[in-house]
N, C-alpha and C positions, 0 to 999 in steps of 0.2 A: 504494499500499500504506500504510494508516494506521499511524502510529507508536503502539504500545501502552506506556503508562507502566508500568513494573515497580515493585512495591512489595516491599521486603525487610525483614522484621521481625528486629530483633535478638533472639537467643534468651535473652538475659540481662535484657533490660529491654523497655520498650515503644516504643523508638525505631524509626521506620521510615525506611528510605532508599530512593532511587529508582535508586541505582547500587551495583553490587557493591563498587566501590572505596570508595565512601562508608561502606557497611557494614562492610567490613574495617578502614578507618581508625578508625571509631567503636569497634569491639571491641578494636582494638589499644591505643587510648588510654584508653577508659573501663573495660574489662574485661581488663586485662593479664594477670591470673592464668589466664584461660581461653583467652586468644588462640591460644597455641601448639597446644593440642588441637583447638580450632575449626578453625584453618587447615589442619590435616592432613586433615580430613574432605573427601573429594571432592564429597560431596552437600550441602555447607554452603549454597550458594546456593539450591539446589532446596528445601531445608528452610526456608530464611528466606522464599522466596516462598510457600511453602504456609502459613506461620504468619502472614503479613501480612494485614491486613484488605483487603478488596477496594475498589475505588474508590467503589462504591456505599455501602459501610459507612463509608468515610472521609468522604463528604459528609453522612452523617446523624449523625456524632459530635457530641456537644455538648461544647464546650471550655469551661473555666473562663475567664471574662473577668478581666483584670486590674482590680484595684480602682483607680478613678481618683478622686483627691480632688476634693471639690466646688470650683468656681472661687471664688476669694476675691474679695469685693467691691472694687471699684476706686473710690476717692474721685475725684470730678470736681473738678478744679481750675479755677478761673475763668480764661478766657483774657484777658490784658491787651489793652486796646484799642490797635489798630494805627493809628498816625498816617501819614497820607500824606506822603511826603517833599517838601520843598520843592524847586521846580525852580531849578537853578543858572542864573546868567546865561549866555546863549547862547554868547558868544565867550570864556568862561573855562573852561579844561580842569578837569573834575571829579577831584578826588584822593580815591580810596577806600582805606581802610585795613581789611583784614580780617585778623584773627588776629594782629595786630601786624606785619605784612608791609607794607612800602611798595611799592606797584605800580611806582613809578619805579625804585626800587632793584633790584627783580627784573627788570625790563626791561633795565636797564643791565647786569646780571650776565649775562643771556642774550645780549646784544649783545657784550660783551667774550669770552665763550666762542666765539661764532660767528666773531668776527674772529680769534681765535687758532687756531681750526680751519682757517679758510680759509688762513691764513698757512702752516700746516703742510702743508696739501694742495698748496699752490702750490709749496713747497719740494720735496716728494716728486715732484711732477710734472716739476720741473726736473731732478731726479736722474734720472728715467726717461728723459727726453729726452737728457741727456748720456750714459746708458748705451747708448741705441739708436745714438748717434753713434759711441761707442767700439766697439760691436759691428760696425758697417758697417766701421770702420777695421781691426779685427782680422780680419774676414772677407776683406777685400781683401788683407792681408798674408799670410793663410793661403793664398789662392788663388795668389799670387805664388810662395810657398815651394813649393807643391805643383807648379807649373809648372817651377820650377828643378829639383825632384827628378826629375820625369818626364824631364828632359833628360839626366840622368846615368844613366838606366836603359837 
């Protein structure tokens, strides 16, 4: 079953909506003075559909195009000549600075952060292992107490 697109015309202006809720919202916000009376009309959507242009008429409407300003001429700036970089000696590490950041300092900072994080993780892992041992001890004590309690029952 093909879906037929519904067109609903606002009775107060030329706005067309494809949904009843859209038309209702439009009238409520744009034509607030008329909304209460319009909303009480049980045939409001049928009248809106009857007043709306058909899909064929919609396709043949000529719409005003927005005026677009003509493009501004762009001045062509000459490109500076690019010199080929000189090759560094093969066994000397190249030090590149971009945007005022020293690559070695950035690497050192990343290294320090990772070392600190590794230490934190190792400490947390040690705590977890200690908690597991304590859990085993508590479970053994609990089992012993439950066995003693069952002897008294």
